[in-house]
DRENDOTOR-410101 format. One line per 2 residues: their letters; for each residue x, y negated, z negated of C-alpha. Coordinates in steps of 0.05 Angstrom, whole numbers, padded with zeros to 5 digits, m for minus. Layout:
N
A) X Y Z  ...
***
This chain:
265
MS) 01904 m01042 m05741  01915 m00983 m05699
TH) 01871 m00947 m05648  01871 m00884 m05678
LQ) 01850 m00920 m05748  01794 m00955 m05709
QQ) 01772 m00896 m05673  01767 m00861 m05744
RV) 01718 m00923 m05773  01674 m00918 m05706
EK) 01667 m00843 m05724  01648 m00858 m05789
SS) 01585 m00909 m05772  01519 m00905 m05769
TT) 01460 m00958 m05778  01381 m00931 m05786
IF) 01325 m00963 m05806  01257 m00940 m05834
GN) 01191 m00971 m05855  01123 m01000 m05824
FT) 01127 m01035 m05764  01072 m01069 m05713
VI) 01083 m01062 m05643  01055 m01098 m05580
DG) 01070 m01109 m05502  01082 m01036 m05493
TI) 01125 m01032 m05424  01142 m00970 m05400
VN) 01212 m00962 m05371  01252 m00909 m05340
SP) 01327 m00891 m05367  01379 m00924 m05335
NN) 01423 m00858 m05346  01369 m00810 m05322
GR) 01310 m00824 m05289  01274 m00768 m05315
FT) 01270 m00795 m05378  01209 m00847 m05392
YV) 01210 m00895 m05453  01163 m00947 m05479
VY) 01189 m01022 m05500  01154 m01055 m05555
NT) 01157 m01121 m05582  01158 m01117 m05661
SV) 01185 m01155 m05723  01230 m01134 m05783
YT) 01202 m01166 m05847  01252 m01188 m05900
AD) 01240 m01159 m05970  01186 m01209 m05994
LQ) 01143 m01199 m05933  01149 m01275 m05916
AA) 01194 m01280 m05860  01221 m01237 m05797
FP) 01271 m01217 m05753  01242 m01206 m05683
AT) 01258 m01137 m05646  01247 m01090 m05587
LR) 01232 m01024 m05602  01245 m00969 m05551
CF) 01215 m00893 m05561  01207 m00839 m05512
LP) 01145 m00837 m05482  01123 m00755 m05457
QG) 01085 m00747 m05392  01012 m00756 m05388
MS) 01016 m00805 m05453  01007 m00879 m05452
PY) 01037 m00936 m05501  01001 m00949 m05564
AN) 00954 m01008 m05565  00972 m01082 m05581
NT) 00975 m01086 m05661  00984 m01018 m05674
TI) 01015 m01002 m05743  01073 m00949 m05741
FL) 01118 m00921 m05792  01179 m00914 m05762
YG) 01256 m00880 m05771  01307 m00899 m05724
KI) 01374 m00929 m05705  01386 m01001 m05699
CA) 01430 m01059 m05675  01426 m01127 m05698
PT) 01460 m01183 m05661  01466 m01242 m05692
AQ) 01439 m01289 m05637  01390 m01239 m05606
PF) 01330 m01197 m05623  01344 m01134 m05663
LI) 01346 m01069 m05613  01315 m01008 m05652
DA) 01314 m00939 m05618  01265 m00895 m05644
MN) 01280 m00825 m05678  01216 m00808 m05697
MF) 01150 m00848 m05709  01075 m00844 m05723
PY) 01017 m00887 m05716  00965 m00899 m05776
PG) 00900 m00875 m05762  00842 m00924 m05741
DP) 00824 m00974 m05696  00874 m01030 m05682
SD) 00821 m01080 m05664  00783 m01064 m05724
AN) 00792 m01123 m05782  00814 m01078 m05834
YG) 00857 m01037 m05797  00935 m01037 m05811
IV) 00932 m01054 m05884  00991 m01014 m05909
PA) 01027 m01008 m05976  01070 m01069 m05978
FA) 01135 m01034 m05962  01198 m01079 m05923
PH) 01229 m01038 m05879  01298 m01018 m05900
IS) 01361 m01009 m05865  01415 m00952 m05890
VL) 01494 m00972 m05859  01551 m00928 m05856
GH) 01610 m00969 m05841  01675 m00998 m05871
VS) 01687 m01061 m05914  01715 m01119 m05873
GG) 01750 m01180 m05913  01749 m01192 m05990
IS) 01691 m01202 m06046  01656 m01264 m06052
TT) 01617 m01283 m06111  01561 m01333 m06102
YE) 01545 m01380 m06161  01486 m01342 m06174
GR) 01529 m01286 m06189  01520 m01242 m06129
RV) 01575 m01202 m06108  01578 m01200 m06029
FK) 01611 m01169 m05969  01615 m01148 m05899
IM) 01605 m01080 m05869  01627 m01062 m05803
SA) 01591 m01018 m05767  01565 m00987 m05701
AW) 01508 m00948 m05676  01489 m00911 m05608
VR) 01431 m00955 m05586  01401 m00964 m05521
DQ) 01449 m00909 m05494  01518 m00939 m05516
LQ) 01555 m00950 m05572  01542 m01018 m05601
AT) 01580 m01057 m05657  01533 m01079 m05711
NF) 01556 m01115 m05774  01519 m01131 m05839
MA) 01531 m01173 m05896  01512 m01139 m05967
FF) 01510 m01156 m06043  01499 m01127 m06112
EN) 01446 m01162 m06145  01467 m01195 m06211
TI) 01436 m01155 m06261  01444 m01105 m06308
RW) 01437 m01048 m06260  01499 m01066 m06222
KK) 01533 m01102 m06276  01584 m01042 m06290
TN) 01590 m01026 m06214  01667 m01033 m06184
SP) 01661 m01079 m06120  01691 m01034 m06061
NT) 01750 m01043 m06035  01770 m01068 m05967
GS) 01780 m01020 m05911  01735 m00973 m05951
PV) 01679 m00930 m05922  01610 m00943 m05961
YV) 01541 m00925 m05950  01490 m00973 m05971
TG) 01410 m00980 m05965  01367 m01034 m05978
PL) 01321 m01088 m05943  01339 m01151 m05918
IG) 01336 m01213 m05952  01353 m01259 m05889
RH) 01422 m01284 m05855  01487 m01299 m05888
ED) 01491 m01377 m05886  01564 m01372 m05868
TH) 01575 m01312 m05822  01498 m01308 m05791
LP) 01498 m01240 m05803  01435 m01205 m05825
LL) 01441 m01203 m05905  01423 m01134 m05946
KI) 01400 m01125 m06014  01434 m01066 m06036
ED) 01389 m01011 m06073  01443 m00958 m06067
IT) 01512 m00948 m06047  01561 m00889 m06036
FN) 01636 m00905 m06043  01678 m00877 m05998
AG) 01634 m00845 m05961  01652 m00788 m05905
SR) 01725 m00784 m05944  01752 m00714 m05933
LD) 01765 m00676 m05996  01838 m00666 m06022
QS) 01874 m00627 m05973  01924 m00604 m06027
NK) 01867 m00569 m06059  01869 m00495 m06024
QQ) 01810 m00468 m06058  01751 m00449 m06014
AF) 01690 m00480 m06023  01629 m00435 m06039
VP) 01581 m00431 m05978  01524 m00398 m05990
KV) 01491 m00349 m05945  01426 m00340 m05919
HM) 01391 m00270 m05889  01332 m00291 m05858
PS) 01297 m00231 m05816  01262 m00250 m05755
KS) 01185 m00259 m05747  01175 m00206 m05699
NW) 01202 m00155 m05753  01148 m00164 m05798
NN) 01079 m00126 m05787  01011 m00167 m05775
GS) 01003 m00198 m05840  01029 m00144 m05886
MQ) 01098 m00177 m05900  01134 m00109 m05892
ST) 01199 m00108 m05857  01193 m00051 m05800
EQ) 01275 m00067 m05775  01335 m00084 m05818
AV) 01344 m00150 m05831  01396 m00192 m05783
EA) 01431 m00248 m05811  01395 m00316 m05777
GS) 01453 m00350 m05732  01490 m00291 m05714
AK) 01500 m00258 m05634  01441 m00212 m05648
QP) 01397 m00268 m05677  01411 m00335 m05652
IS) 01371 m00388 m05684  01325 m00425 m05629
VS) 01318 m00500 m05635  01249 m00528 m05618
SG) 01224 m00603 m05615  01161 m00581 m05647
SA) 01088 m00581 m05615  01068 m00655 m05636
SD) 01042 m00677 m05564  01043 m00756 m05588
HS) 01101 m00802 m05564  01132 m00811 m05636
KN) 01173 m00754 m05616  01240 m00773 m05590
R) 01294 m00748 m05554
***
């Protein structure tokens, strides 16, 4: 495989995870690349679809100044990036997370809907498609994720369940880009890679449009007057609307006003 093709495949790679987690052992650490940033690293588990087994994981999230780590056994909802080594705990970097309300020491705390974490993988199909004796079609997805301040390769096995839902769905071609979402089932018995049950798939994800088509795609434009142009409570403009994003009216980006350390950088 050429270096250029490998680079293209890395650029079209992403692995994210979302779902409910319980965190313990919060430890404050400084960023190795930027000492101004402070993080908390927790121990947690990534449960399988049946909630009967789990993969160990370490979770890192940004800690704003003056904030403290969550108490042990705090239940959170998380959206983050994940790297899944074959013989080590998973590595998760939170992009956004929030704790469920309540006291973790309460016996009834942490009772949340039985929703197993789901992983979304953008990557390329590697190798052929194998079919198990149950009729499942299994294939390998090669991907990568920016986790712990570096780009790390992370691969998964994924399968179509032998059900009517997927009966007419073709298997992806080797080398083609795909985007898959689903819960973990366990590890593949041959490769020992994490095994995902496909709940949604996009074929040829990220592929370019036909370059021979010269027709320009329609791009809607939105004109948004500045908030400073409105009278107090009257919702009447006092100045001519200026297109948001122009030199006269740039769009400002804010991280929001939330104070807890679920807002990550």
